[in-house]
C-alpha positions in Angstrom: 21.9 44.5 16.0 22.1 42.1 19.0 18.9 43.2 20.4 17.1 42.8 17.0 18.5 39.4 16.6 17.4 38.4 20.2 14.0 39.8 19.5 13.6 37.8 16.3 14.6 34.6 18.1 12.0 35.4 20.8 9.3 35.9 18.1 10.3 32.7 16.4 10.3 30.7 19.6 6.8 32.1 20.5 5.5 31.2 17.1 6.8 27.7 17.4 5.3 27.2 20.8 1.9 28.5 19.4 2.1 26.2 16.5 2.8 23.2 18.8 0.0 24.4 21.1 -2.4 24.6 18.2 -1.2 21.2 16.8 -1.7 19.5 20.2 -5.1 21.2 20.6 -6.1 20.0 17.1 -5.0 16.4 17.8 -6.8 16.3 21.1 -10.0 17.6 19.5 -9.9 15.5 16.4 -12.3 14.5 15.0 -14.8 17.4 15.3 -17.0 16.2 12.4 -17.9 12.9 10.7 -15.1 10.8 9.2 -15.6 9.1 5.9 -14.1 5.5 5.5 -13.8 4.6 1.9 -14.5 0.9 1.1 -13.4 0.2 -2.5 -15.9 -2.7 -2.9 -19.6 -3.3 -2.8 -21.4 -4.1 0.6 -21.2 -7.7 1.9 -17.6 -8.7 1.2 -14.4 -8.7 3.3 -13.7 -5.0 2.6 -17.1 -4.0 3.7 -17.3 -6.1 6.9 -14.0 -4.8 8.1 -14.9 -1.2 7.2 -18.2 -1.4 9.1 -16.6 -3.0 12.0 -14.0 -0.3 12.2 -16.5 2.5 11.6 -18.7 1.4 14.5 -15.9 0.8 17.0 -14.0 4.0 16.0 -17.2 6.0 16.5 -17.6 4.5 19.9 -14.0 5.4 21.0 -14.1 9.0 19.6 -17.7 9.9 20.1 -17.9 11.1 16.5 -19.5 9.4 13.4 -17.5 7.3 11.1 -19.4 6.7 7.9 -18.7 3.9 5.4 -18.6 5.1 1.7 -18.6 2.1 -0.7 -16.9 3.5 -3.7 -16.8 0.7 -6.3 -15.6 0.4 -10.0 -12.6 -1.3 -11.7 -12.3 -3.8 -8.9 -10.8 -1.8 -6.1 -9.3 0.9 -8.2 -11.9 3.7 -8.2 -12.3 3.8 -4.4 -8.7 3.5 -3.6 -7.7 6.2 -6.0 -10.4 8.6 -4.6 -9.0 8.0 -1.1 -5.5 8.8 -2.3 -6.5 12.1 -3.8 -8.8 13.2 -0.9 -7.8 16.1 1.4 -5.1 14.9 3.8 -6.9 16.1 6.9 -7.8 12.7 8.6 -11.5 13.0 7.6 -11.2 10.6 4.7 -9.7 7.2 5.3 -9.4 4.0 3.3 -9.9 0.3 4.1 -6.7 -1.2 2.5 -5.9 -4.8 1.8 -3.4 -6.8 0.0 -5.7 -6.7 -3.0 -5.9 -2.9 -3.6 -2.4 -2.0 -2.2 -0.1 -5.0 -3.0 -1.6 -6.7 -6.0 -2.9 -3.7 -8.0 0.6 -2.3 -8.5 1.4 -5.5 -10.6 -2.0 -5.7 -12.3 -2.2 -2.1 -13.7 0.7 -0.8 -15.9 -0.5 2.7 -15.2 -1.9 2.6 -11.6 -3.0 6.1 -10.7 -1.8 5.9 -7.1 1.3 4.7 -5.4 0.5 2.3 -2.5 3.6 3.2 -0.5 3.9 6.8 -1.4 0.3 8.0 -1.3 -0.9 6.3 1.9 0.0 6.4 5.6 -1.0 3.2 7.4 -3.1 3.8 10.6 -3.1 0.0 11.5 -3.8 -3.5 10.3 -6.5 -5.3 12.2 -7.1 -8.7 10.7 -5.8 -11.2 8.1 -7.8 -14.0 6.4 -6.4 -17.0 4.6 -7.9 -18.4 1.3 -9.2 -22.0 1.0 -8.8 -24.0 -2.2 -12.1 -25.8 -2.7 -13.2 -28.4 -5.3 -16.5 -29.4 -6.6 -17.7 -32.3 -4.5 -17.8 -34.8 -7.3 -14.2 -34.1 -8.5 -12.4 -37.5 -8.1 -9.5 -36.1 -6.2 -9.2 -35.9 -2.3 -6.0 -33.9 -2.1 -4.0 -31.0 -3.7 -1.3 -33.4 -4.7 -3.9 -35.6 -6.6 -5.1 -32.5 -8.5 -1.6 -31.5 -9.4 -0.7 -35.0 -10.6 -3.8 -35.1 -12.9 -3.2 -31.6 -14.2 0.4 -32.5 -15.2 -0.8 -35.5 -17.0 -3.7 -33.6 -18.7 -2.7 -30.0 -19.3 -5.6 -27.6 -19.5 -8.3 -30.0 -18.8 -9.0 -28.8 -15.3 -10.3 -25.3 -14.8 -10.6 -23.0 -11.9 -13.0 -20.1 -11.1 -12.2 -16.6 -9.7 -14.1 -13.6 -8.7 -12.7 -11.8 -11.8 -9.5 -11.0 -13.7 -6.9 -9.7 -11.3 -9.0 -10.5 -8.1 -7.2 -12.1 -5.2 -8.7 -15.5 -6.0 -7.3 -15.2 -9.5 -3.8 -14.1 -8.6 -3.4 -16.7 -5.8 -4.5 -19.6 -7.9 -2.4 -18.5 -10.8 0.6 -18.2 -8.6 0.0 -21.8 -7.2 -0.3 -23.3 -10.8 2.7 -21.4 -11.9 5.0 -22.5 -9.0 3.6 -26.1 -9.3 4.4 -26.1 -13.0 0.8 -27.0 -14.1 -1.6 -25.6 -16.6 -5.2 -25.1 -15.7 -7.8 -23.1 -17.5 -9.0 -19.8 -15.8 -12.8 -19.0 -15.8 -13.4 -15.6 -14.5 -16.8 -14.5 -12.9 -18.2 -11.2 -11.7 -17.8 -11.9 -7.9 -17.7 -15.0 -5.8 -21.4 -15.8 -5.8 -21.7 -16.7 -9.5 -18.4 -18.6 -9.3 -20.0 -20.7 -6.5 -23.2 -21.3 -8.6 -21.1 -23.0 -11.3 -18.8 -24.8 -8.9 -21.9 -26.2 -7.2 -23.4 -27.0 -10.5 -20.3 -29.0 -11.6 -19.4 -26.6 -14.4 -16.0 -25.5 -12.9 -13.6 -27.6 -10.9 -11.8 -25.5 -8.4 -12.0 -22.2 -6.7 -9.5 -20.4 -4.3 -11.7 -18.2 -2.2 -11.4 -16.3 1.1 -11.8 -18.8 3.9 -14.6 -17.0 5.7 -16.7 -17.1 2.5 -15.7 -20.7 1.6 -16.5 -21.8 5.2 -20.3 -22.2 4.6 -20.0 -24.1 1.5 -17.5 -26.5 3.1 -19.4 -26.9 6.2 -22.6 -27.7 4.2 -20.8 -30.4 2.3 -21.3 -28.6 -1.0 -17.5 -28.5 -1.8 -14.4 -30.2 -0.7 -11.5 -28.2 0.9 -8.1 -29.2 -0.2 -5.7 -26.6 1.2 -5.5 -23.2 2.9 -3.1 -20.4 1.9 -1.9 -19.2 5.2 1.3 -20.0 7.1 -0.7 -22.0 9.5 -3.9 -24.2 9.4 -7.2 -22.3 9.7 -9.1 -22.8 13.0 -12.3 -23.2 11.1 -11.0 -26.3 9.3 -8.0 -27.6 11.3 -8.0 -30.9 9.2 -7.1 -29.0 6.0 -3.4 -28.7 5.3 -1.7 -25.5 4.2 -0.4 -25.3 0.6 3.1 -25.5 2.0 2.4 -28.6 4.0 1.2 -30.4 0.8 4.6 -29.8 -0.7 2.7 -28.4 -3.8 4.6 -25.0 -3.8 6.4 -22.6 -1.5 3.4 -20.3 -1.4 1.9 -18.5 1.5 -0.7 -15.6 1.3 -3.0 -14.0 3.9 -5.2 -11.1 3.0 -4.7 -8.4 5.6 -7.1 -5.6 6.1 -6.6 -2.2 7.9 -7.1 1.5 7.9 -5.0 4.0 5.9 -4.9 7.8 5.5 -3.8 9.9 2.6 -0.1 10.9 2.7 0.6 14.2 4.3 -1.9 13.9 6.9 -0.7 15.9 9.8 1.4 13.8 12.2 -0.7 14.7 15.3 -3.9 13.6 13.5 -2.2 10.3 12.5 -1.1 9.9 16.1 -4.6 10.4 17.4 -6.0 8.1 14.8 -3.4 5.4 15.5 -4.1 5.7 19.3 -7.8 5.2 18.7 -7.2 2.3 16.3 -5.1 0.6 18.9 -7.9 0.9 21.4 -10.3 -0.7 18.9 -7.9 -3.5 18.0 -7.4 -4.5 21.7 -11.3 -4.7 22.4 -12.1 -8.3 23.3 -15.4 -8.2 21.4 -13.6 -7.1 18.2 -11.1 -9.9 18.5 -13.9 -12.4 19.2 -15.8 -11.1 16.1 -12.8 -11.4 13.9 -12.1 -15.0 15.1 -15.7 -16.1 14.6 -15.4 -15.1 11.0 -12.2 -17.1 10.5 -9.8 -14.2 10.8 -6.6 -13.8 12.6 -6.7 -10.7 14.7 -3.9 -8.3 14.3 -2.8 -5.1 16.0 0.0 -3.7 13.7 0.1 0.1 14.1 2.1 2.7 12.1 5.6 1.6 11.2 5.0 -2.1 12.0 2.0 -2.0 9.6 4.1 -0.1 7.0 6.8 -2.8 7.1 4.3 -5.6 6.3 2.7 -3.7 3.5 6.0 -2.8 1.9 7.0 -6.5 2.1 3.9 -7.6 0.3 3.9 -4.9 -2.2 7.6 -5.7 -3.2 6.9 -9.4 -3.3 3.3 -9.7 -5.0 3.6 -6.8 -7.4 6.8 -8.5 -8.8 5.1 -12.0 -8.8 2.0 -10.7 -10.6 4.1 -9.1 -13.3 6.1 -12.3 -13.7 2.9 -14.2 -14.2 1.7 -11.6 -16.8 -1.7 -11.3 -15.0 -3.9 -8.4 -16.0 -6.9 -7.0 -14.4 -8.8 -6.8 -17.7 
């Protein structure tokens, strides 16, 4: 009996050693085929720009192809859900943002994925603030003046968004709610048609991602009133934050990063995070992000998870309180 027990323990130890050896070898060789990065929005936007930057640099670090897959539909819902249900082998990743992971849980009563349960963060690489812009002939120079008029004239001012439930919509609605004013929402199918009407004087205000708003502000087509971040944006240092104006205790920066489906093997996650850290540390990557008005980040694994959880808890609750819906 003693010999049999000893033999079983030896066999178990050998099996565990072999399993560890196989896992280490798998992690060292990963990836052995192209990796797909799901971008849940069309080409050209913030999701796509981050996805293509990561794909190019991750390919350079690993020597393997990283391919961007623009999976669009229902805002960010279709692509994010597809990534959540992909095989958890490290070969399908997702560009995640505050939009699809922190806002969607509040926007959709029956969200088909769970942002915290169904994804493992690889890392967060950049955050962007939003800039509140006004049509250039709006007779107000500050956010305080806009709010004073809105309080005296409920519903007379309107604001554009890139669609119901978009980041532009949620952020603006949160600001008006916290400032206790009533403005009329005018949703569009994307930022470009919103700008067409803003420049044409048919809508009054638009809270857009700062990198997108920059061109219109610099060209003098619109007037910047405030930015949503904790600090002023280096592209427009003269523009105050929302909190500096005293309008509301509101702060939002839209982070972007790389996520894997839950249950991806730990050794694969470790390899992906190590490669991601190398990309985030590249001076040319940080320079590119700064030039587009971003704040470079390098939050890996647990640090990224903590920030994501904070924003999921805060924004999902606020969106429900505001009764904002994606449709």
